C-alpha positions as CSV (number, residue, x, y, z in Angstrom):
1,X,91.8,115.4,77.2
2,X,95.3,116.0,78.5
3,X,97.6,113.2,77.4
4,X,99.9,113.2,80.4
5,X,96.8,112.3,82.7
6,X,97.6,108.8,81.5
7,X,100.9,109.2,83.6
8,X,99.0,109.6,86.7
9,X,96.0,108.2,88.8
10,X,93.7,109.7,91.1
11,X,94.6,109.9,94.7
12,X,93.3,107.0,96.8
13,X,92.9,108.0,100.2
14,X,92.9,105.4,103.2
15,X,89.5,104.1,104.4
16,X,87.8,105.8,107.0
17,X,87.3,104.1,110.5
18,X,83.8,103.7,109.8
19,X,84.2,101.7,106.5
20,X,87.1,99.5,108.3
21,X,84.7,98.6,111.2
22,X,82.1,97.6,108.6
23,X,84.4,95.7,106.6
24,X,86.3,93.5,109.0
25,X,83.6,93.5,111.6
26,X,85.5,95.5,114.1
27,X,83.9,96.4,117.2
28,X,85.0,99.5,119.6
29,X,87.0,102.3,118.8
30,X,89.3,102.1,115.7
31,X,91.8,105.2,115.2
32,X,93.0,106.0,111.8
33,X,96.8,107.3,111.6
34,X,97.8,107.0,108.1
35,X,96.5,110.2,106.7
36,X,98.2,112.3,110.0
37,X,95.2,113.9,111.0
38,X,94.8,115.2,114.0
39,X,92.7,112.8,116.5
40,X,92.3,115.2,119.4
41,X,90.4,117.5,116.9
42,X,90.4,121.2,116.7
43,X,90.0,123.3,120.0
44,X,86.6,123.3,121.5
45,X,86.2,126.8,120.7
46,X,85.9,125.9,117.0
47,X,82.3,124.3,118.0
48,X,81.4,127.4,119.2
49,X,82.1,129.5,116.3
50,X,80.7,126.8,113.9
51,X,77.3,126.7,115.9
52,X,77.6,130.8,115.5
53,X,77.7,130.6,112.1
54,X,74.8,128.0,111.4
55,X,72.3,130.7,110.2
56,X,75.0,132.2,107.8
57,X,75.3,128.8,105.8
58,X,73.6,130.2,102.8
59,X,76.1,133.2,102.1
60,X,79.1,132.9,100.1
61,X,82.1,133.4,101.7
62,X,84.2,136.7,101.4
63,X,86.3,136.1,98.7
64,X,90.0,135.3,99.9
65,X,89.0,134.9,103.4
66,X,90.2,138.7,104.3
67,X,89.0,138.2,108.2
68,X,91.3,135.2,108.5
69,X,93.8,137.2,106.4
70,X,94.0,139.9,109.1
71,X,94.6,137.5,112.3
72,X,96.8,135.6,110.6
73,X,99.0,138.5,109.3
74,X,99.3,139.5,112.9
75,X,100.2,136.3,114.0
76,X,103.0,135.7,111.7
77,X,103.8,139.4,111.7
78,X,103.8,139.7,107.7
79,X,101.8,142.0,105.6
80,X,98.0,140.8,104.6
81,X,99.2,141.2,101.0
82,X,101.6,138.5,101.2
83,X,99.0,135.4,102.1
84,X,97.1,133.5,99.9
85,X,94.9,130.8,101.3
86,X,93.6,127.4,100.1
87,X,91.4,124.4,101.1
88,X,94.1,122.7,102.5
89,X,97.6,122.9,101.0
90,X,96.8,120.8,98.0
91,X,94.8,123.4,96.6
92,X,97.6,125.8,97.3
93,X,100.0,123.8,95.5
94,X,97.6,123.0,92.7
95,X,97.2,127.3,92.3
96,X,100.8,127.9,92.3
97,X,101.7,125.1,89.6
98,X,98.9,126.2,87.2
99,X,99.8,129.7,87.7
100,X,103.7,129.0,87.1
101,X,104.1,126.2,84.9
102,X,104.0,125.5,81.3
103,X,105.4,123.0,78.6
104,X,109.1,122.9,78.9
105,X,109.4,123.7,82.4
106,X,111.2,121.7,85.0
107,X,110.3,121.0,88.6
108,X,113.1,120.1,90.8
109,X,112.3,118.1,94.4
110,X,113.0,115.0,96.2
111,X,112.0,111.4,95.8
112,X,110.2,110.1,98.6
113,X,108.0,113.3,99.2
114,X,104.8,114.8,99.1
115,X,103.4,113.3,95.8
116,X,101.2,116.6,94.8
117,X,104.5,118.6,93.7
118,X,105.0,115.7,91.1
119,X,101.3,115.2,90.5
120,X,100.4,118.9,89.5
121,X,103.5,119.8,87.5
122,X,102.8,116.5,85.2
123,X,99.0,118.0,85.1
124,X,100.7,121.5,83.6
125,X,102.9,119.7,81.2
126,X,106.4,120.3,83.0
127,X,108.8,117.6,83.6
128,X,109.8,116.6,87.2
129,X,113.5,115.7,88.5
130,X,113.3,114.0,91.8
131,X,116.6,113.9,93.5
132,X,117.1,110.7,95.5
133,X,117.3,110.8,99.5
134,X,120.6,111.4,101.3
135,X,120.5,109.5,104.7
136,X,116.6,109.5,104.6
137,X,116.6,113.1,103.7
138,X,116.5,116.1,101.3
139,X,119.9,116.1,99.7
140,X,120.1,120.1,99.1
141,X,123.2,119.6,97.3
142,X,122.1,117.3,94.7
143,X,118.8,119.5,94.3
144,X,120.9,122.6,93.8
145,X,123.0,120.6,91.1
146,X,120.1,120.1,89.1
147,X,118.9,123.6,88.9
148,X,119.2,124.7,85.3
149,X,117.5,127.0,82.7
150,X,114.3,125.7,82.3
151,X,113.7,125.2,86.4
152,X,110.5,127.0,87.2
153,X,109.8,125.9,90.7
154,X,112.0,124.1,93.7
155,X,109.9,122.1,96.0
156,X,111.2,121.4,99.5
157,X,109.3,119.6,102.3
158,X,110.5,120.3,105.9
159,X,110.0,118.1,108.1
160,X,109.9,115.9,105.3
161,X,106.5,113.9,104.4
162,X,106.6,110.8,104.8
163,X,110.2,110.4,106.1
164,X,110.0,113.0,108.9
165,X,113.7,114.1,108.4
166,X,114.3,117.7,108.5
167,X,117.4,120.1,107.2
168,X,118.3,123.1,109.5
169,X,118.3,127.0,109.4
170,X,122.1,127.0,108.1
171,X,121.4,124.5,105.6
172,X,118.5,125.9,104.1
173,X,120.4,129.8,104.4
174,X,123.2,128.1,102.6
175,X,121.1,126.4,99.8
176,X,119.1,129.8,99.3
177,X,122.3,131.7,98.8
178,X,123.2,129.6,95.6
179,X,119.7,129.2,94.0
180,X,119.2,131.7,91.1
181,X,116.8,134.6,92.5
182,X,114.3,134.4,90.0
183,X,113.8,130.8,90.7
184,X,110.8,130.3,93.5
185,X,111.8,127.7,96.2
186,X,108.5,126.6,97.9
187,X,109.2,125.6,101.2
188,X,106.1,123.4,102.8
189,X,106.3,123.4,106.6
190,X,102.8,121.2,106.8
191,X,104.2,119.8,110.3
192,X,106.0,122.7,111.7
193,X,104.1,122.8,114.9
194,X,105.3,119.3,115.6
195,X,109.2,120.2,115.4
196,X,110.9,120.0,118.7
197,X,114.4,120.9,117.5
198,X,116.4,124.0,117.8
199,X,117.8,124.5,114.7
200,X,114.9,124.2,112.5
201,X,114.7,127.0,109.9
202,X,113.1,130.2,110.6
203,X,111.8,130.8,107.2
204,X,109.7,133.8,107.7
205,X,113.2,135.4,108.7
206,X,114.8,134.1,105.8
207,X,112.1,135.7,103.7
208,X,113.6,139.0,104.6
209,X,117.1,138.2,102.7
210,X,115.2,135.9,100.0
211,X,112.4,137.3,97.8
212,X,112.3,133.9,96.1
213,X,111.7,131.9,99.3
214,X,108.0,131.0,99.7
215,X,106.6,129.6,103.0
216,X,103.6,127.0,102.8
217,X,101.8,126.2,106.2
218,X,98.4,124.5,106.9
219,X,96.0,124.3,109.6
220,X,95.2,120.5,108.5
221,X,97.4,118.8,111.1
222,X,97.9,120.5,114.1
223,X,95.1,122.5,114.1
224,X,92.5,119.7,112.5
225,X,91.1,122.2,110.0
226,X,91.4,121.9,106.2
227,X,92.9,125.4,105.5
228,X,96.1,125.9,104.0
229,X,97.9,128.9,103.1
230,X,101.0,130.3,101.3
231,X,103.4,133.6,102.5
232,X,105.2,134.9,99.4
233,X,105.7,138.2,97.8
234,X,102.8,140.5,97.3
235,X,103.8,140.4,93.4
236,X,103.5,136.4,93.5
237,X,100.2,136.4,95.6
238,X,98.6,138.7,93.0
239,X,99.2,136.7,90.1
240,X,98.2,133.5,91.8
241,X,95.1,135.0,93.1
242,X,93.9,135.3,89.7
243,X,94.0,131.4,89.7
244,X,92.4,131.1,93.3
245,X,88.8,130.0,92.7
246,X,86.7,132.9,94.2
247,X,85.1,131.3,97.2
248,X,87.5,128.5,97.8
249,X,87.6,128.5,101.6
250,X,83.9,128.1,103.0
251,X,82.5,130.5,105.8
252,X,82.9,127.9,108.2
253,X,86.7,127.1,107.7
254,X,87.6,130.8,107.8
255,X,86.2,131.4,111.2
256,X,87.1,128.1,112.7
257,X,90.4,128.8,111.6
258,X,90.6,132.2,113.3
259,X,89.1,130.3,116.7
260,X,92.1,127.6,116.3
261,X,94.9,130.3,115.7
262,X,93.7,132.5,118.8
263,X,93.7,129.2,120.9
264,X,97.5,128.7,121.0
265,X,97.0,127.0,124.6
266,X,95.6,124.5,123.1
267,X,97.7,124.1,120.4
268,X,100.6,123.8,122.7
269,X,98.9,121.1,124.7
270,X,98.2,119.0,121.5
271,X,101.8,119.0,120.3
272,X,103.0,118.3,124.0
273,X,100.8,115.4,123.8
274,X,102.1,114.3,120.4
275,X,105.7,114.6,121.4
276,X,105.4,112.4,124.3
277,X,103.3,109.8,122.3
278,X,106.2,110.1,119.6
279,X,108.8,108.9,121.9
280,X,106.9,106.2,123.0
281,X,106.4,104.8,119.2
282,X,110.1,105.7,118.7
283,X,110.7,102.9,121.6
284,X,108.8,100.1,119.7
285,X,111.3,99.2,116.9
286,X,114.2,99.5,119.4
287,X,112.6,97.3,121.8
288,X,111.4,94.7,119.1
289,X,114.6,94.6,117.1
290,X,113.0,95.5,113.7
291,X,113.5,98.8,111.7
292,X,110.2,100.9,110.7
293,X,109.4,101.1,107.0
């Protein structure tokens, strides 16, 4: 057994609404917000696709999700050879960490960010440098100052989970200019669909200038489906595919994701509703005179 596992504990998700209602005797509707799930659910077209696939459940999915890859590559305007899917971004992060990291490597990221960067680095015997936040957000200068010869991966979460802060296109561009080109910079944009600011990075555009800038996104949040992916160089994807379990994304997940991706009208409706409700939520601490924590 790996000794470094003693430093970690298994992830403990929040209780489901049904469990909470039974535990505390709650009647009526109860909505769980702790995991940032899309409580509106995926587009109704997903249900239609799932029903159509019920007669094929006994088949293994096609390895690598080629149908979804074709649709997503057209949507993003990138070559299909640059895309790798996982059962959520957790699996994508695990695959990248397993493929890249070994004992003696260091990973540089931020404090108060998505914990799977740290978790998977420790599992692979790497060391993790967590740079303190600056004004509640990523300190890109601080991260840059901690990159050294042993650095194997740099993880950035934008917008950051859980603080909700972000860094701009110009800030990311200036950062990438100064990172050694052989060091992969993983940019996790799990919440990109909810962004409303104008200066958020166009990471796909930045990839044209920086071959070490790798983009992670997911269907788990805005689309309400458990499928994540990374857009990287075709060389990196070829290596990471060796790590990928052969049938990791189910047939239902693949075709549901295609249906969700093709219904951008529904996605826009969901993100607009979320933006309005978010503004209401902002008013609560201001009107009640307390700081959220």
